[in-house]
C-alpha atoms as one frame of an Amber mdcrd trajectory, in Angstrom:
protein
 164.760 235.031 117.193 165.629 235.849 113.721 163.638 233.795 110.995 164.765
 234.451 107.484 162.559 234.280 104.366 163.810 234.242 100.839 161.737 235.123
  97.764 162.596 234.655  94.208 161.010 236.721  91.472 161.727 236.052  87.721
 162.743 239.417  86.241 163.400 237.897  82.751 163.430 234.740  81.041 166.959
 234.042  82.138 167.251 236.336  84.934 166.297 235.839  88.588 166.465 238.322
  91.564 166.470 237.409  95.350 164.540 239.216  98.015 165.398 238.241 101.624
 163.580 239.157 104.905 164.762 238.639 108.379 163.243 239.756 111.482 163.772
 239.110 115.250 163.876 240.601 118.724 165.994 240.665 121.816 164.728 240.541
 125.352 165.619 240.167 128.968 163.740 238.092 131.603 162.609 240.298 134.566
 160.348 239.155 137.301 159.318 236.059 135.199 158.365 238.175 132.176 160.362
 238.888 128.979 161.046 242.537 128.690 161.576 244.000 125.075 165.166 245.488
 124.422 165.417 245.815 120.708 163.992 244.526 117.457 165.023 243.906 113.923
 163.244 243.925 110.631 165.623 243.900 107.589 165.336 243.369 103.756 167.968
 242.637 101.228 167.930 242.493  97.496 170.281 240.267  95.619 172.387 239.783
  98.678 172.751 243.393  99.571 171.146 245.299 102.348 168.059 247.100 101.115
 165.925 248.401 103.873 165.762 247.949 107.724 163.310 249.196 110.232 164.499
 251.620 113.089 162.033 250.469 115.973 163.280 253.428 118.254 162.170 256.079
 115.940 159.541 254.261 113.794 161.240 255.058 110.513 162.636 252.832 107.569
 166.445 253.174 106.988 167.908 253.091 103.496 171.514 252.109 103.389 171.836
 252.601  99.421 170.650 255.132  97.091 168.462 252.734  95.262 166.379 252.048
  98.367 165.597 255.742  99.214 162.435 255.764  97.029 160.927 252.733  98.694
 161.893 254.048 102.154 159.825 257.251 101.438 156.859 255.374 100.368 156.956
 252.997 103.378 157.427 255.739 105.796 154.197 257.246 104.498 152.383 254.102
 105.368 151.468 254.578 109.079 149.764 251.276 109.455 152.864 249.353 108.228
 155.022 251.141 110.638 152.682 250.474 113.595 152.273 246.764 112.612 156.022
 246.315 112.412 156.794 248.014 115.704 153.930 246.217 117.405 155.125 242.706
 116.072 158.627 243.346 117.246 157.686 244.624 120.672 154.906 242.339 121.516
 154.237 239.191 119.419 157.938 238.439 118.756 158.733 238.786 122.503 155.804
 236.599 123.399 157.338 233.793 121.105 160.822 234.345 122.613 159.316 234.001
 126.155 157.663 230.699 125.126 160.821 229.288 123.515 162.822 230.044 126.684
 160.225 228.564 128.978 160.088 225.498 126.879 163.765 225.197 126.993 163.813
 225.438 130.759 161.093 222.863 131.124 163.085 220.433 128.999 166.035 221.026
 131.350 163.781 220.382 134.437 162.413 217.115 132.854 165.792 215.834 131.552
 166.260 212.125 132.293 170.019 210.708 132.046 170.437 207.622 129.878 171.321
 204.179 131.128 174.389 202.938 129.420 175.331 199.298 128.677 178.346 197.725
 126.821 177.905 194.145 125.798 178.797 191.525 123.175 176.639 189.121 121.086
 177.621 186.333 118.633 177.826 186.805 115.020 177.620 184.579 111.936 181.363
 184.309 111.969 182.328 182.227 115.199 185.626 183.835 115.527 183.942 187.392
 115.790 181.722 189.037 118.199 179.564 192.250 117.912 180.318 194.882 120.578
 177.280 197.032 121.142 176.899 200.192 123.300 173.290 200.956 124.300 172.072
 204.241 125.845 168.538 204.120 126.667 165.692 205.753 128.761 166.965 209.385
 128.212 165.086 212.674 127.516 165.382 214.976 125.677 166.700 213.058 122.584
 169.809 215.065 121.948 172.808 212.826 122.759 176.372 212.151 121.657 177.662
 208.689 121.532 181.085 207.486 120.609 182.726 204.038 120.451 186.476 203.901
 120.904 189.369 201.593 120.501 192.476 202.346 122.531 191.067 205.941 122.824
 190.685 206.409 119.035 187.185 207.160 118.007 185.657 204.500 115.724 183.806
 205.735 112.524 181.573 203.930 109.865 184.742 203.344 108.015 185.772 201.055
 110.874 182.577 199.244 110.590 180.575 201.138 113.253 176.860 200.813 112.664
 174.383 203.208 114.450 170.433 202.755 114.878 170.284 206.620 115.394 167.981
 208.005 118.125 164.868 205.972 118.410 161.750 206.279 120.721 160.887 203.891
 123.520 157.473 203.138 124.579 157.542 205.440 127.426 158.353 208.668 125.678
 162.036 208.381 126.359 164.606 207.433 123.632 167.369 205.086 123.008 170.464
 204.823 120.693 172.649 201.846 120.054 176.026 201.659 118.033 177.889 198.471
 117.332 180.982 197.205 115.744 182.151 193.660 114.808 185.464 192.658 116.344
 187.563 189.519 116.782 186.713 187.418 119.768 190.321 187.217 120.832 190.853
 191.046 120.433 192.347 192.402 123.736 192.205 196.071 122.750 190.693 198.617
 125.278 187.204 199.389 123.904 185.165 202.110 125.526 181.732 203.852 124.915
 181.534 207.587 125.655 177.971 209.089 126.167 177.233 212.724 126.595 173.717
 213.916 127.418 174.020 217.670 128.106 170.411 218.079 129.135 170.913 215.804
 132.182 174.573 216.848 132.756 175.617 213.283 132.122 179.145 212.365 130.712
 180.260 208.786 131.318 182.743 206.396 129.505 182.107 202.760 129.963 184.927
 200.214 129.355 184.336 196.741 127.858 185.192 193.950 130.343 186.105 191.660
 127.502 183.524 189.139 128.480 182.164 187.160 125.420 179.283 184.700 124.959
 179.812 181.167 124.472 180.787 180.065 120.975 178.055 178.707 118.632 178.133
 177.041 115.289 181.097 175.373 113.485 183.822 176.318 115.797 182.004 175.064
 118.913 181.132 171.641 117.201 184.678 171.308 116.137 185.955 172.051 119.613
 183.490 169.492 121.028 184.643 166.897 118.590 188.278 167.524 119.385 187.532
 167.203 123.192 185.604 163.953 122.689 188.271 162.612 120.367 190.924 163.220
 123.027 188.659 161.601 125.826 188.137 158.634 123.568 191.993 158.189 122.963
 192.514 158.622 126.696 189.946 155.965 127.545 191.222 153.557 125.110 194.771
 154.042 126.412 193.698 153.401 129.963 191.839 150.157 128.950 194.906 148.886
 127.159 197.133 149.871 130.119 194.874 147.897 132.479 194.809 144.859 130.250
 198.555 144.975 129.844 199.096 145.083 133.525 196.780 142.064 134.110 198.702
 140.177 131.544 195.826 139.431 129.338 196.781 141.872 126.483 200.211 140.133
 126.139 198.904 136.537 126.176 196.389 137.399 123.680 199.058 138.743 121.374
 201.254 135.716 121.895 198.295 133.433 121.301 197.326 135.008 118.067 200.982
 134.868 116.768 201.207 131.200 117.326
């Protein structure tokens, strides 16, 4: 646990100095409680170490000559040393224990995602939109990759992502999609990694596509109907010819 704060103080009209403060603690779980091991409370000035607190001896350490004067003044302030030591050994350790317990709780409550890979029609009848949906997972941290012949597809390939979004039951979902040719026979897969639930799966597209809609479908229907009409006309003419009626009509009309 090492939060860092940065303070900027204008020393002159065109001059700025930077004071940084970093503190944290290290502990070990023992009998269900976090035991203190060591603490850290450090200051730096303009990017260089300035002062640090020695928790074992309750004194400030000056790594440079410029910090010696400040060290002496702070060593004389007993309340400051007691507060710093108390914070590192107690409050900091309490926070560290809470964070660890929260992380373990998340692992225990982790729910793996359900993964679906499917296609939908697009405005262009020759294309379909291939979508990978991972839904119902908790916590929300997840990795989702769409691949074409084992190569990871990127936004430059046209991949669009919804990002992680909440469901209505406190779980999450994410969907990535890419537009491809309806006739594309490449191997498309979707890889999903959800570390919290220890899930790592890669689904392969079965190349099933929805029925065509729009112009191409109407054109295809028109062509089929046209062929059927020509076949029907040909069949009628053949029957008439075999009965002799078609030939007599032609002879009569010529005479």
